[in-house]
N, C-alpha and C positions, 0 to 999 in steps of 0.2 A: 742401076739405082735399086736399092733395097726397099721392098714394100713394107710399110709400117704395120705393125700388129694392130689388129682391129679393122683393117681394110677389107671391105666386102669383095670377095673374089667369085661369088656365085650369084650375080644379080638377078638371075631368073627366079630366085626363091627368096622371098621376104620373110616367111614365117615357117619354122620348123617345130612340129608338135610331136611329142612322144606319148603314146597310150600304152602303158605297160600294165598288163594284167598279171595274174598270178597262177603258178604251179601247174603247168601242163607241158608235156614233151611234144616234140614234132609228131612222133608216131602216135601218140595218144590222141591227137586231133586230126593229123593229115596223113597217118599211115595208109588209110584208105582213099586218099586223093590220087586214084590210079591213073589219071592222065597227066600226072606230073612226076618227075623223077624224085627219089628220095624216101619213098614210103616202104611198106611191107612187100616182101616176096609173097606171091599168092599161088595156091595150088589150083588144080583143074576145076575145082568147085568155087574158085574165087575167095577162098579163105586164107588168112595169113598163116605161114608155116613156122614163124618163129616161136620158140618156147623158152622157158626157164624151168629150173628144177628146184624142188624143195630140198631142205637139208637131208632128208632121207632118200633122195633120188627120184622121188615122184615127179613125173613131168607135168608142168602147168602150161597149157597152151594160152595163147591170146584169145580174148573173148569180147564180143560186143557188149557194152554195158546195156543193161535192161531198161534203163531210162536216164534221164539227165540229171538226176539227184545223186550226188556223190555219197560215199561211205563216210562215217564219222571217224576221224583220226588216222585213217589209212588211205593211201600209202604215205611213206615218210621220206622227207628229203633232208634229213639232218646230215651234218658233216660226216658222221661215221657211216649212216646208211647209204649215202651217195657214193662213198669209196667202195663199200661192199658191192653196190650195184654195178660200179665200173669194173670191178675184178681184173684189174690190170689190162684192160682193154677188151676182155670177153663180153662185157655187158650182159652177164648171165646171172647177176646177184640180186635181182629186183625182189624176187619172192623171198630169198634167203635173208635180205636185209630187214624184212618185217619180222621174220621168224627170230632173228638175232637181237633186234633192238626193240621190238614191240611184241614179245611173245604173248600168245593168246589171241591176237588180233587176226583177222582174215587176210592172209598173206597173198591170196590170189587177186586182190583188188588191183595190185601193181600191173597186172597183165590185162586190165580192161581198156578198151578204146571206144571212141565215138565215130560216127560216120556223117555223111552229108545229110541224112534224115534227121540227125540230131542237131546239126549246126549249119543250116542252110545259108545263113548270111556269111558266115566265115569261109565256107567253100566257095561261095560266089566271089568274095573279095579276092581269095587266092587265085582264082581262075582268071580274074579280070586284070589286076595289077601285077606288079613284080613281086614274086614270091621268093624268099631265101630259104633253101632247103639245107643249108649248113651254117645256121645262125646257132651259136652255142651260148648258153649262159656263161658267165665269166669265171666261175669257180664251182667245184663239186661241193655245193652246200645250199643252205636255205635262202630265204628272202632277203634278210638284211644285208649280209655280205654282198650278194649280187647286186642289190639296189645301190650299195656303197660304190661298186665298180661303175655303175652308170654315171654317177655324178663326180667321181673323183679319181677314176682309174685304179683304185685300190680299195681293199676291204680294210686295210690298216690293222690287221690282226684279228678282225672279228670273224667268227666261224659259226655263230648261232644267232637266234633271234631274242636274246635276253637283253632287255634295255639297261641293266646296271653295268653292262660291259662297254658302254658307249661313251665314256667320258674322254673322248680323244679327238684329235683333228689331224688330217694329213699334212705333211710338211709343205706341199705345194698348193694346199687349199683345194676347193672344189671348182667345178666349171662355173657355179654361180659366182664365185669370187672373181674368176677371170673375165666373165661377161660384164660384171659390174665395174671392174677396172677399166674397161674399155667403153663403158656407157652403152652397152648392148642390152636392150630390155629383155627381161625374162620373168616368167610367172609359173608358179606351181599351183595349178587348180586342184581343188580337193573337195571332199565331202565332210570335212570336220566341222562340227558345230561351232558357231562364232565364239561361244563362252570358253571353249578350250584354247583357241587362239589367244584370247584375252588373258587367260591365266598365264600364258607364256610371257605376254607382255608385262604382267604384274610381277611374276616371280624372276624373270630374266634368267640368264645362263646358270648362275649358281643355284638358284631356286629350282630350276628344271632338273639339274643333276642331283640336288638334295633329294627331291621327291623320287627319282629313279632309285637312288641307294636306299631310301626309307622303304620303298616298296619291296625291295630285295630283302631287307631285314625283317619286315612284316611277313614275308614269305617263309622265313624260318619257323615262325609260330603257325602261320596259315598257309600251307604250301599251295592250296587252291588259287590263292591270290597271286602267287608267283607264276603259276602255271597259266593263269588267265592273262598275265602280262606278256607272255611269249607270243610272238608272231602278230602283235597288235601294232600296226603302224598308223600314224596319223597323216603324215604327208612325207613324200619321198625326200624333201629338203630337210627333214628333221633327223635323218639318219646320221648326220654329224651334228649333234645338238649343241656343241660349243659354238656352232656358227649361227644358231637360231636367230640371235638379234640382228644379224646381217640379212637374214632372209625373211623376217617376219613380215615385212611390208610387201613381200612378193607372193605371199599366200593369199589366194582368192577363191571364191566359192565357185561351184559348178554353174550356178545361175549367171555369174559374171562371164564364165567361158562361153556359154551359149549367147549371151549378149554381145561379147566381143566378136564371135563368129559372125553374127548378123551384121554388125557394123563394119566389118572388115578391120578391126582394131586389135587383133591378136598381137602379143609381143613378138619379138624376133625369135625367141625360143620359149617353149612352154612344155611343162610335163603335166599330164592329165592323170590324176589318180582316181580309181574307182572307190566306192564305198567298200573298205576292206572287210567289213563285217557282213555285208549283204551280197554284193555282186562283183567281187574281185575274181571269182572262180575258184577260190581255195575251197578245199573240202571242209565241211560237209555241204557246201552251197550247191544250189541248182545251177549248172553251167548256162542254162538258157536265159537266167537272169543277167549274167555277165555279158552273154552275146547280145542281148537287147540294149544293155548300156553302152557296149562298143558301137553298136549300130547307130545309137543316137548321137554319139560323139562324131563318128565319121560322117554321118548325115549332116550335122551342124557344120562341119568344115566344108563339106563339098557345096552346101547351099549358101554359104556366107559369101560376103562381098570380096573377100580377099582369096577365094579358092584358086584363081589363076595363078597365084604366086605362093601357094602354100604346099608343104610336104609333110605328110603325117606317117609316122612309123608306128605300127601296131604290133606289139610283141608281148612276151611273157618273161618274168623275172627269172624263173628257174622251172624245172621239170616236174616238181611236185612229188617225186618218187614214182612216177608213171614210167613204164618201159619205153626205152628208145634203143635202137639197134646199132647206132653209129658210135664208134669209139672217139671220145673227145681228144682233140689234139693237145700236144704240149703248147705252153705259152710262156712268154717272158715274165719273170718275176716283176711284179709292180714296184717293189721297194725292198728294203731289208727288214721289214717288220714281220716277224714270224706269225703264222696262224697259231692261235693260242686258246685253250680252254679257259674261260673266264675264272674258274675256280683256282687256276694256277696264277693268273694275273692278279687276283684279289685274294691272297692266302687266308686272311682272317675270315672273310666271308666264306671262302671255300671250306675251311675247317668247320664252321658252324653248320653250313648246308650238309656236309658230308656226314657229320656225326649226330646231327639232331633232326634231320628231316629225310624223308625218302626221296625228295627231289634232287638232292646232291648226287645220288647214285644215277639217277636218270640223266643229269647233265654229263656225268662222266661217260656214260654209255653212248650219248648222243655225239660227244665231242672228242672221241678218240680218232686215231688215224694221223696222217702225215701233217707236219706243221709248216706247209708250204703252199703256195698258190701257183705252182709250175704247170698247171693244166687247166684248160677250160672245163666248164660243166657240160651236161647233156644238151642236145639240141632242143630248141623251142620254136614254136611257130613265129613267123615274122613276115609281114607284108609292108611294102612301101606304097602309100596311097597318095597320089600327086598327079596333076595334069601331065607332068614330065615323066611319070612312070612308064617303064617299057611294057606294052600290052601283052599279057599272057606270058611274060618272061619268067623264067626260073633260073636264079642265081645259085651256083654251087660254090661261090667264093666263100672262104671261111670269115665269118664275122662273129663278134661277140658284142656285149653291150658297150665296150669302150669304142666300138666302130662309130657309135653316135658322137662320142666326144671327138673322134678323129674327123668326122663330117663337120662338126662345129668349128674345129681348128682350121680345116681346110677352107671353109667359107669365109671366116674372118681373120685368116692368117695368124692364128694364136699359137702359143707355144704348147707343147704337150705337157700333160700334168705328171705322167709317169711313163717308164719305159713300156708299159702295157699299151696304153693308148697311141704311143708313138709308133708301135709296130702294127697297129690295127689297120685293117682295110676300111675305106671311107664310104661305102655304099654308092659311089658314083656309077659302077657298072649297071645298077638297077634303074638308072635315069638316062633319058636321052635329052640333054640340055642344049643340043645343037639344032636340032629340027623343031618344027611346030609341035606344040604339046598335043598329045593324043587324047587327052581326056578334058579338054577345055570345057566341054559340055559333059557334066557329070553322068557317069553310066548309071544303069539300074541293075539290080540283081535280087535274089529272093529275100524276103523279110525274115527276121528271126522268129522263132516259135512263140516268144513271149512279147508283149508290149514293153516299150521302153519305161524305165523307172522314172 
C-alpha cells in the first residue's frame, strides 16, 4: 500500500525549528574545537598551521581575532570572491579574494577566527548535542542564493544579494507551498517591524516588485541607496517575493515565537530569523550579540512545553568570506536555470548602471565566474538540538541546506522540489529515534558573553 503524501513518518518529532544565522565558516568558529574532528591542524604550541598567500606571495597565517567585533566590509562572500577562495579545491584564495575584489581593504581579516573564550555558548552546544562537521552551504555565493536553496532547493539563477533581481519563482514552488498544500502548519518568525509587513499587504506582489525596481533605478542616481539595499533581508520567506501573498499570514514576530514556545504551540515547521541589522552575526556586527540571540532562542525551545517533541537546527547561511580548509564537494544541478549576473538578465538596467554609475562595475566584479550551481559552498557550523540528538556525536556526513528540505520530505512523505534536495542526506544519523531521548531534561552549558536582546 502506497503511503499518501503528507503522512507523518517521524511521530517522535512534532516541531522542526530552523535558526539560520549569517556569514561564518566552520573553521572561523569551530576550527579550535580541538576535542572534535574537522577543525584546524595545530602545531606543537597549539596554534593553527594553515595559511593563505597574498597576491605578491606573502604568507598570511591564521590569527585569533582580538575581540568579538568584526571588521567593516570584509571579508567578502560574493559569487566571484567565493570562487577565488575555493581555487579549484585548494582553498587558498581567501586573502587574494579581498585583494582582487575589494582592493585597499584589509585582506588578512579573512584569516581571523574565534575560540571558546569568545563563543562559550556555541562551544557548549557543539559539545553537548550532535555536531555536523561537513555541513556545507548550498552554493559558492552570498546570503540570498543560499537561503533560497533552504526554502526551494534552488537559487533559480540568483548569485548576489540585489533585490531587483528577484522577480522570479521556481517551477516547483517552495517548501512553504508544499507544506500548505498538505495542511502542514508553518511560520517564519522574524524581527521585521509590523508596518513593513503591512506595506506588503497594501502593495501586494506587483507593488513589492515595483518598489524593488524603483529602488534600483534610484540607485543609478544615488548609488549609496542601491548599495544599502544589498544584503538587507526582511524575512527568509521573502526571498521569492512573488510568493509573498501566500506567505504573508505565516510571518510572525519573535514575541509570538517566545509565546508559542512557552505554550507548546509551535507550528510543525518554523524558520527563526535574527534581526539582520543587529544580531545576525554579519560583519561589522559583534558576534556576541548574535550568540546571545541564539542562546535566547534555544533556551526558549528547551524550556517550552513542547520540548520533548521538538528538533531545532542551528546553522549559518554561508561562510561570510572567512577561511575554511575543506574543499566543497560537487553537487547535482538543481534545475536548468543558469547562475546569472543581474545586469545580464536585465540589460537595460545593466546598461544604465554600467555606464552612469560606479556601482555597475562593482556588480560585474562581484558576479563573475561560472554560471552554474554544480558545487556546494564552504562549510558552516551546524548543530541539531533535540531530546533525540545523539549526545556528543560528530557527524561527518555531507549535508547542505537542502538536507533540511530532505528531512521535511522524509517526515511528511513529500516529493522533492529539485534534484538537489532529492539527493541530499536527511540528518537522521544525528538522531536516535529508536531509544529513549537523551535530553528530555534540558542540559546546561556556559552562558554567552552578552545578555540576550
